[in-house]
KOLDREN-22477 format. One record per residue (C-alpha): x, y, z; residue number from 1; residue in three letters. Coordinates in steps of 0.5 Angstrom, whole numbers, always signed. Last residue first. Layout:
! residues N
site x:X; y:Y; z:Z; nr:NUM; rest:ALA
...
***
This chain:
! residues 332
site x:-32; y:-24; z:-28; nr:332; rest:ALA
site x:-32; y:-27; z:-21; nr:331; rest:THR
site x:-37; y:-22; z:-17; nr:330; rest:SER
site x:-36; y:-16; z:-12; nr:329; rest:ALA
site x:-43; y:-13; z:-11; nr:328; rest:ALA
site x:-41; y:-11; z:-4; nr:327; rest:ALA
site x:-35; y:-7; z:-6; nr:326; rest:PRO
site x:-38; y:+0; z:-7; nr:325; rest:THR
site x:-33; y:+2; z:-13; nr:324; rest:GLN
site x:-27; y:+7; z:-10; nr:323; rest:ARG
site x:-22; y:+6; z:-16; nr:322; rest:GLY
site x:-27; y:+9; z:-21; nr:321; rest:GLN
site x:-29; y:+2; z:-23; nr:320; rest:ALA
site x:-23; y:-3; z:-22; nr:319; rest:VAL
site x:-23; y:-5; z:-30; nr:318; rest:ARG
site x:-22; y:+3; z:-31; nr:317; rest:SER
site x:-26; y:+7; z:-35; nr:316; rest:THR
site x:-23; y:+14; z:-36; nr:315; rest:GLY
site x:-24; y:+21; z:-33; nr:314; rest:LEU
site x:-25; y:+27; z:-36; nr:313; rest:PRO
site x:-24; y:+33; z:-31; nr:312; rest:TYR
site x:-30; y:+35; z:-28; nr:311; rest:GLY
site x:-27; y:+38; z:-21; nr:310; rest:PRO
site x:-22; y:+44; z:-21; nr:309; rest:GLN
site x:-15; y:+44; z:-18; nr:308; rest:LYS
site x:-13; y:+37; z:-21; nr:307; rest:PRO
site x:-8; y:+33; z:-17; nr:306; rest:LEU
site x:-1; y:+34; z:-19; nr:305; rest:VAL
site x:+3; y:+42; z:-17; nr:304; rest:GLN
site x:+0; y:+44; z:-11; nr:303; rest:ARG
site x:-4; y:+38; z:-8; nr:302; rest:ARG
site x:+1; y:+33; z:-10; nr:301; rest:LEU
site x:+7; y:+37; z:-8; nr:300; rest:TYR
site x:+4; y:+38; z:-1; nr:299; rest:ALA
site x:+3; y:+31; z:+1; nr:298; rest:GLN
site x:+9; y:+29; z:-2; nr:297; rest:ASN
site x:+12; y:+36; z:+3; nr:296; rest:ALA
site x:+9; y:+31; z:+9; nr:295; rest:ALA
site x:+11; y:+24; z:+6; nr:294; rest:SER
site x:+18; y:+28; z:+7; nr:293; rest:VAL
site x:+16; y:+31; z:+14; nr:292; rest:GLY
site x:+14; y:+23; z:+16; nr:291; rest:LEU
site x:+20; y:+20; z:+14; nr:290; rest:GLY
site x:+24; y:+25; z:+17; nr:289; rest:ASP
site x:+31; y:+21; z:+16; nr:288; rest:GLY
site x:+30; y:+14; z:+12; nr:287; rest:GLY
site x:+24; y:+11; z:+9; nr:286; rest:TYR
site x:+19; y:+15; z:+5; nr:285; rest:HIS
site x:+11; y:+14; z:+5; nr:284; rest:GLU
site x:+5; y:+18; z:+2; nr:283; rest:ALA
site x:-1; y:+14; z:+2; nr:282; rest:CYS
site x:-7; y:+16; z:-4; nr:281; rest:ILE
site x:-15; y:+14; z:-3; nr:280; rest:ILE
site x:-17; y:+12; z:-10; nr:279; rest:GLY
site x:-20; y:+15; z:-15; nr:278; rest:GLN
site x:-17; y:+12; z:-21; nr:277; rest:PHE
site x:-21; y:+14; z:-28; nr:276; rest:GLY
site x:-16; y:+11; z:-32; nr:275; rest:ASP
site x:-15; y:+18; z:-35; nr:274; rest:ALA
site x:-14; y:+20; z:-28; nr:273; rest:LEU
site x:-8; y:+15; z:-27; nr:272; rest:ALA
site x:-5; y:+17; z:-34; nr:271; rest:ILE
site x:-4; y:+24; z:-31; nr:270; rest:ARG
site x:-3; y:+21; z:-25; nr:269; rest:PHE
site x:+4; y:+18; z:-28; nr:268; rest:ALA
site x:+6; y:+25; z:-32; nr:267; rest:GLN
site x:+6; y:+29; z:-26; nr:266; rest:ARG
site x:+9; y:+23; z:-21; nr:265; rest:TYR
site x:+15; y:+23; z:-25; nr:264; rest:ASN
site x:+18; y:+17; z:-22; nr:263; rest:ILE
site x:+26; y:+18; z:-22; nr:262; rest:LEU
site x:+26; y:+23; z:-16; nr:261; rest:GLY
site x:+26; y:+30; z:-14; nr:260; rest:SER
site x:+18; y:+31; z:-14; nr:259; rest:GLU
site x:+17; y:+25; z:-10; nr:258; rest:MET
site x:+22; y:+27; z:-4; nr:257; rest:PRO
site x:+28; y:+22; z:-6; nr:256; rest:ALA
site x:+30; y:+15; z:-3; nr:255; rest:PRO
site x:+36; y:+12; z:-5; nr:254; rest:VAL
site x:+39; y:+8; z:-12; nr:253; rest:ALA
site x:+45; y:+5; z:-15; nr:252; rest:VAL
site x:+45; y:+0; z:-20; nr:251; rest:PHE
site x:+53; y:-2; z:-23; nr:250; rest:VAL
site x:+53; y:-7; z:-28; nr:249; rest:GLY
site x:+60; y:-4; z:-30; nr:248; rest:ARG
site x:+57; y:-3; z:-38; nr:247; rest:ALA
site x:+51; y:-1; z:-35; nr:246; rest:LEU
site x:+53; y:+5; z:-31; nr:245; rest:ASP
site x:+46; y:+7; z:-27; nr:244; rest:GLU
site x:+44; y:+12; z:-23; nr:243; rest:ASP
site x:+36; y:+12; z:-18; nr:242; rest:ARG
site x:+33; y:+17; z:-14; nr:241; rest:SER
site x:+27; y:+14; z:-11; nr:240; rest:TYR
site x:+20; y:+16; z:-10; nr:239; rest:ASN
site x:+14; y:+14; z:-6; nr:238; rest:LYS
site x:+7; y:+13; z:-7; nr:237; rest:VAL
site x:+3; y:+7; z:-3; nr:236; rest:HIS
site x:-3; y:+8; z:-7; nr:235; rest:TRP
site x:-11; y:+5; z:-7; nr:234; rest:TYR
site x:-16; y:+2; z:-13; nr:233; rest:ASN
site x:-11; y:+1; z:-19; nr:232; rest:ALA
site x:-13; y:-4; z:-24; nr:231; rest:TYR
site x:-13; y:+1; z:-30; nr:230; rest:PRO
site x:-6; y:+4; z:-27; nr:229; rest:LEU
site x:-3; y:-3; z:-28; nr:228; rest:THR
site x:-1; y:-3; z:-36; nr:227; rest:LYS
site x:+1; y:+4; z:-36; nr:226; rest:GLU
site x:+4; y:+5; z:-30; nr:225; rest:MET
site x:+9; y:-1; z:-31; nr:224; rest:VAL
site x:+11; y:+2; z:-38; nr:223; rest:ASP
site x:+13; y:+9; z:-34; nr:222; rest:LEU
site x:+17; y:+5; z:-29; nr:221; rest:TRP
site x:+22; y:+2; z:-33; nr:220; rest:PRO
site x:+23; y:-5; z:-31; nr:219; rest:GLU
site x:+29; y:-6; z:-27; nr:218; rest:ILE
site x:+36; y:-8; z:-28; nr:217; rest:PRO
site x:+40; y:-9; z:-22; nr:216; rest:ARG
site x:+40; y:-5; z:-15; nr:215; rest:HIS
site x:+33; y:-5; z:-14; nr:214; rest:LEU
site x:+30; y:+2; z:-13; nr:213; rest:ARG
site x:+25; y:+2; z:-19; nr:212; rest:ILE
site x:+21; y:-4; z:-16; nr:211; rest:LEU
site x:+19; y:-2; z:-10; nr:210; rest:ASN
site x:+17; y:+5; z:-12; nr:209; rest:GLY
site x:+13; y:+3; z:-17; nr:208; rest:VAL
site x:+7; y:+1; z:-11; nr:207; rest:ASP
site x:+1; y:+1; z:-16; nr:206; rest:PRO
site x:-3; y:-2; z:-11; nr:205; rest:ASN
site x:-8; y:-6; z:-15; nr:204; rest:LEU
site x:-15; y:-9; z:-15; nr:203; rest:GLY
site x:-21; y:-13; z:-12; nr:202; rest:VAL
site x:-27; y:-11; z:-11; nr:201; rest:ASN
site x:-29; y:-12; z:-18; nr:200; rest:SER
site x:-27; y:-20; z:-16; nr:199; rest:LEU
site x:-23; y:-24; z:-22; nr:198; rest:GLY
site x:-17; y:-27; z:-18; nr:197; rest:ILE
site x:-15; y:-29; z:-25; nr:196; rest:ASP
site x:-16; y:-21; z:-27; nr:195; rest:GLU
site x:-12; y:-19; z:-21; nr:194; rest:VAL
site x:-6; y:-25; z:-22; nr:193; rest:LEU
site x:-6; y:-23; z:-30; nr:192; rest:ARG
site x:-5; y:-16; z:-28; nr:191; rest:VAL
site x:+0; y:-17; z:-23; nr:190; rest:SER
site x:+4; y:-22; z:-28; nr:189; rest:SER
site x:+5; y:-17; z:-33; nr:188; rest:ASP
site x:+7; y:-11; z:-29; nr:187; rest:ALA
site x:+12; y:-15; z:-25; nr:186; rest:THR
site x:+13; y:-16; z:-18; nr:185; rest:GLY
site x:+7; y:-18; z:-16; nr:184; rest:LEU
site x:+7; y:-26; z:-17; nr:183; rest:TYR
site x:+13; y:-24; z:-12; nr:182; rest:THR
site x:+21; y:-22; z:-15; nr:181; rest:ASP
site x:+20; y:-15; z:-13; nr:180; rest:GLU
site x:+13; y:-12; z:-9; nr:179; rest:TYR
site x:+6; y:-10; z:-12; nr:178; rest:MET
site x:+1; y:-9; z:-7; nr:177; rest:GLU
site x:-5; y:-12; z:-7; nr:176; rest:LEU
site x:-11; y:-7; z:-6; nr:175; rest:SER
site x:-17; y:-10; z:-2; nr:174; rest:VAL
site x:-24; y:-6; z:-2; nr:173; rest:LEU
site x:-29; y:-7; z:+4; nr:172; rest:LEU
site x:-36; y:-7; z:+5; nr:171; rest:GLY
site x:-36; y:-13; z:+10; nr:170; rest:VAL
site x:-39; y:-18; z:+5; nr:169; rest:GLU
site x:-34; y:-15; z:+0; nr:168; rest:ALA
site x:-28; y:-16; z:+5; nr:167; rest:ALA
site x:-29; y:-23; z:+6; nr:166; rest:HIS
site x:-30; y:-24; z:-2; nr:165; rest:ARG
site x:-24; y:-20; z:-3; nr:164; rest:GLY
site x:-21; y:-25; z:+2; nr:163; rest:LEU
site x:-23; y:-31; z:-1; nr:162; rest:GLU
site x:-21; y:-29; z:-8; nr:161; rest:GLN
site x:-14; y:-28; z:-5; nr:160; rest:LEU
site x:-13; y:-35; z:-2; nr:159; rest:ARG
site x:-16; y:-38; z:-9; nr:158; rest:SER
site x:-12; y:-34; z:-14; nr:157; rest:VAL
site x:-5; y:-35; z:-9; nr:156; rest:ALA
site x:-6; y:-43; z:-9; nr:155; rest:THR
site x:-7; y:-43; z:-16; nr:154; rest:GLY
site x:+0; y:-39; z:-17; nr:153; rest:TRP
site x:+3; y:-44; z:-12; nr:152; rest:LEU
site x:-1; y:-50; z:-17; nr:151; rest:GLY
site x:+2; y:-46; z:-23; nr:150; rest:GLU
site x:+10; y:-46; z:-21; nr:149; rest:ASP
site x:+12; y:-43; z:-27; nr:148; rest:GLY
site x:+17; y:-37; z:-24; nr:147; rest:VAL
site x:+17; y:-39; z:-16; nr:146; rest:PRO
site x:+16; y:-33; z:-11; nr:145; rest:ASP
site x:+22; y:-30; z:-10; nr:144; rest:HIS
site x:+25; y:-28; z:-2; nr:143; rest:HIS
site x:+30; y:-23; z:-1; nr:142; rest:GLY
site x:+35; y:-20; z:-5; nr:141; rest:GLU
site x:+40; y:-15; z:-3; nr:140; rest:VAL
site x:+40; y:-7; z:-4; nr:139; rest:THR
site x:+33; y:-7; z:-2; nr:138; rest:TRP
site x:+34; y:-7; z:+5; nr:137; rest:PHE
site x:+37; y:-1; z:+6; nr:136; rest:TRP
site x:+42; y:+1; z:+11; nr:135; rest:LEU
site x:+44; y:-7; z:+11; nr:134; rest:GLN
site x:+43; y:-12; z:+16; nr:133; rest:ALA
site x:+36; y:-13; z:+16; nr:132; rest:GLN
site x:+38; y:-16; z:+9; nr:131; rest:GLN
site x:+42; y:-21; z:+11; nr:130; rest:GLU
site x:+38; y:-24; z:+16; nr:129; rest:GLN
site x:+32; y:-24; z:+11; nr:128; rest:THR
site x:+26; y:-19; z:+11; nr:127; rest:LEU
site x:+20; y:-23; z:+13; nr:126; rest:ALA
site x:+15; y:-25; z:+5; nr:125; rest:GLN
site x:+12; y:-20; z:+0; nr:124; rest:HIS
site x:+6; y:-23; z:-3; nr:123; rest:LEU
site x:+2; y:-17; z:-1; nr:122; rest:GLY
site x:-5; y:-14; z:+2; nr:121; rest:PHE
site x:-8; y:-7; z:+2; nr:120; rest:SER
site x:-14; y:-6; z:+6; nr:119; rest:VAL
site x:-19; y:-1; z:+4; nr:118; rest:VAL
site x:-25; y:+4; z:+7; nr:117; rest:GLU
site x:-24; y:+4; z:+14; nr:116; rest:CYS
site x:-29; y:+4; z:+19; nr:115; rest:GLY
site x:-25; y:+1; z:+25; nr:114; rest:LEU
site x:-30; y:-4; z:+25; nr:113; rest:ARG
site x:-29; y:-6; z:+18; nr:112; rest:ALA
site x:-21; y:-5; z:+18; nr:111; rest:ALA
site x:-21; y:-10; z:+24; nr:110; rest:ALA
site x:-25; y:-15; z:+21; nr:109; rest:ASP
site x:-21; y:-15; z:+15; nr:108; rest:ILE
site x:-15; y:-16; z:+19; nr:107; rest:THR
site x:-18; y:-21; z:+22; nr:106; rest:ARG
site x:-18; y:-25; z:+15; nr:105; rest:HIS
site x:-10; y:-23; z:+14; nr:104; rest:SER
site x:-9; y:-26; z:+20; nr:103; rest:TYR
site x:-13; y:-33; z:+18; nr:102; rest:ALA
site x:-8; y:-32; z:+12; nr:101; rest:LEU
site x:-2; y:-30; z:+15; nr:100; rest:ASN
site x:-3; y:-37; z:+19; nr:99; rest:GLU
site x:-4; y:-41; z:+13; nr:98; rest:GLU
site x:+2; y:-39; z:+10; nr:97; rest:GLY
site x:+7; y:-39; z:+15; nr:96; rest:ASN
site x:+11; y:-44; z:+12; nr:95; rest:ARG
site x:+11; y:-44; z:+5; nr:94; rest:ALA
site x:+9; y:-37; z:+5; nr:93; rest:ASP
site x:+3; y:-37; z:+0; nr:92; rest:ILE
site x:-2; y:-32; z:+4; nr:91; rest:VAL
site x:+5; y:-27; z:+4; nr:90; rest:SER
site x:+4; y:-23; z:+11; nr:89; rest:ARG
site x:+10; y:-18; z:+10; nr:88; rest:ARG
site x:+6; y:-13; z:+10; nr:87; rest:ILE
site x:-1; y:-12; z:+12; nr:86; rest:ALA
site x:-3; y:-4; z:+10; nr:85; rest:SER
site x:-9; y:-1; z:+14; nr:84; rest:ILE
site x:-14; y:+5; z:+10; nr:83; rest:ALA
site x:-19; y:+10; z:+12; nr:82; rest:PRO
site x:-17; y:+11; z:+18; nr:81; rest:ILE
site x:-19; y:+19; z:+19; nr:80; rest:GLY
site x:-15; y:+23; z:+25; nr:79; rest:MET
site x:-19; y:+28; z:+28; nr:78; rest:GLY
site x:-15; y:+28; z:+34; nr:77; rest:VAL
site x:-20; y:+26; z:+39; nr:76; rest:ARG
site x:-22; y:+22; z:+33; nr:75; rest:ASP
site x:-16; y:+18; z:+33; nr:74; rest:ALA
site x:-16; y:+16; z:+40; nr:73; rest:ALA
site x:-24; y:+14; z:+40; nr:72; rest:GLN
site x:-21; y:+9; z:+33; nr:71; rest:LYS
site x:-16; y:+5; z:+38; nr:70; rest:LEU
site x:-20; y:+5; z:+44; nr:69; rest:GLU
site x:-25; y:+1; z:+40; nr:68; rest:ASP
site x:-20; y:-3; z:+37; nr:67; rest:LEU
site x:-18; y:-5; z:+44; nr:66; rest:ARG
site x:-26; y:-7; z:+46; nr:65; rest:ALA
site x:-26; y:-11; z:+39; nr:64; rest:ALA
site x:-19; y:-15; z:+41; nr:63; rest:PRO
site x:-13; y:-13; z:+37; nr:62; rest:LEU
site x:-9; y:-17; z:+33; nr:61; rest:ASP
site x:-12; y:-16; z:+27; nr:60; rest:GLY
site x:-10; y:-8; z:+29; nr:59; rest:PRO
site x:-3; y:-10; z:+29; nr:58; rest:ARG
site x:+1; y:-4; z:+31; nr:57; rest:MET
site x:+8; y:+0; z:+27; nr:56; rest:TRP
site x:+10; y:-5; z:+22; nr:55; rest:SER
site x:+2; y:-6; z:+21; nr:54; rest:ASP
site x:+1; y:+0; z:+17; nr:53; rest:THR
site x:-5; y:+3; z:+20; nr:52; rest:LEU
site x:-6; y:+8; z:+14; nr:51; rest:ASP
site x:-7; y:+15; z:+17; nr:50; rest:THR
site x:-11; y:+21; z:+14; nr:49; rest:ASN
site x:-12; y:+29; z:+16; nr:48; rest:SER
site x:-5; y:+30; z:+15; nr:47; rest:PHE
site x:+0; y:+36; z:+16; nr:46; rest:GLY
site x:+6; y:+35; z:+20; nr:45; rest:ALA
site x:+1; y:+37; z:+26; nr:44; rest:GLU
site x:-3; y:+31; z:+25; nr:43; rest:ALA
site x:+2; y:+25; z:+24; nr:42; rest:ILE
site x:+4; y:+28; z:+31; nr:41; rest:GLU
site x:-3; y:+28; z:+34; nr:40; rest:ARG
site x:-4; y:+21; z:+32; nr:39; rest:PHE
site x:+2; y:+18; z:+34; nr:38; rest:VAL
site x:+1; y:+22; z:+41; nr:37; rest:GLY
site x:-6; y:+18; z:+41; nr:36; rest:GLU
site x:-3; y:+12; z:+40; nr:35; rest:TRP
site x:+0; y:+13; z:+46; nr:34; rest:VAL
site x:-6; y:+16; z:+50; nr:33; rest:SER
site x:-9; y:+9; z:+48; nr:32; rest:ALA
site x:-4; y:+5; z:+53; nr:31; rest:ASP
site x:+1; y:+1; z:+49; nr:30; rest:ALA
site x:-1; y:-7; z:+49; nr:29; rest:ASP
site x:-2; y:-7; z:+41; nr:28; rest:ASN
site x:+5; y:-2; z:+41; nr:27; rest:MET
site x:+9; y:-9; z:+43; nr:26; rest:HIS
site x:+13; y:-8; z:+50; nr:25; rest:GLY
site x:+18; y:-4; z:+52; nr:24; rest:GLY
site x:+15; y:+0; z:+57; nr:23; rest:SER
site x:+14; y:+7; z:+52; nr:22; rest:PRO
site x:+12; y:+3; z:+47; nr:21; rest:GLY
site x:+15; y:-2; z:+41; nr:20; rest:THR
site x:+13; y:-2; z:+34; nr:19; rest:PRO
site x:+17; y:+4; z:+32; nr:18; rest:ALA
site x:+14; y:+9; z:+28; nr:17; rest:PHE
site x:+18; y:+11; z:+21; nr:16; rest:GLN
site x:+14; y:+6; z:+17; nr:15; rest:LEU
site x:+6; y:+9; z:+19; nr:14; rest:LEU
site x:+4; y:+12; z:+12; nr:13; rest:ALA
site x:+1; y:+18; z:+12; nr:12; rest:ALA
site x:-6; y:+18; z:+8; nr:11; rest:SER
site x:-8; y:+22; z:+3; nr:10; rest:ILE
site x:-16; y:+24; z:+1; nr:9; rest:PRO
site x:-17; y:+28; z:-4; nr:8; rest:TRP
site x:-20; y:+34; z:-2; nr:7; rest:ASP
site x:-16; y:+40; z:-4; nr:6; rest:GLU
site x:-13; y:+37; z:-10; nr:5; rest:ALA
site x:-20; y:+35; z:-13; nr:4; rest:THR
site x:-23; y:+29; z:-12; nr:3; rest:TYR
site x:-29; y:+27; z:-18; nr:2; rest:ALA
site x:-36; y:+27; z:-16; nr:1; rest:MET
***
């Protein structure tokens, strides 16, 4: 049955939560009561689901017993964990690609043990020192995947196929997050990558917010949505206000609530629904009270954007309705 505004699963990202615990150690080593406190804060903001963004903690590096503690901490609060987003762990990183591939496999196993439905991976790499020094890291260009390097492209395809097959074996979807200057950095390149991978449980996370915030010319957001949403099986949603002065070459973008930024999410979801999208949504926001703005974004989606009644027409997307059973994944 198709989702409605009332029951559509929307998770909170954990971008605003620090990876260090009260004792100064990494959040992976924190007591389960600390994890429970974070889940409780998310619940009090109005969410019943969270995306275990690995900038907060790394589920793929937790032993089985601690994963069970994590799940129990979430259960005590009534918090669902439908997704994990593993970020800045590119499997084609020249220095750390093989290590990142192994970490990604561990993350898939962790997601299966936690009862997740989807794992989101990307090809973006660690922030440079110059990026880390900025108020907004996206104002400075970081790593670029080399255009036209068919050998590296082939490595990306084969390693992501490997992850997709592993995920299918344990009943998970894999979603590939769009991010500037990577092989997932334009609509056409992202679609080509998914089609070359050719697995029915591997789709796109069309996070167009990552693209419209750049302080340079950008691909029109509506073009990106129309090309990528037929392949979407998970979706990080956020928005930015943007101004351009082409004559002076000036481009400015800052985070904004979903309903007031450049992307018209009412229009984007109309396209997504026509393409059969039924994936989990993850609300994100950078800066300020990121959790509070994410909660307002969730309310906006449920109040104004998502369908109020079941039975709305669904198209047939390449990723069949976005939430297919992935065990049947095979090469196309």
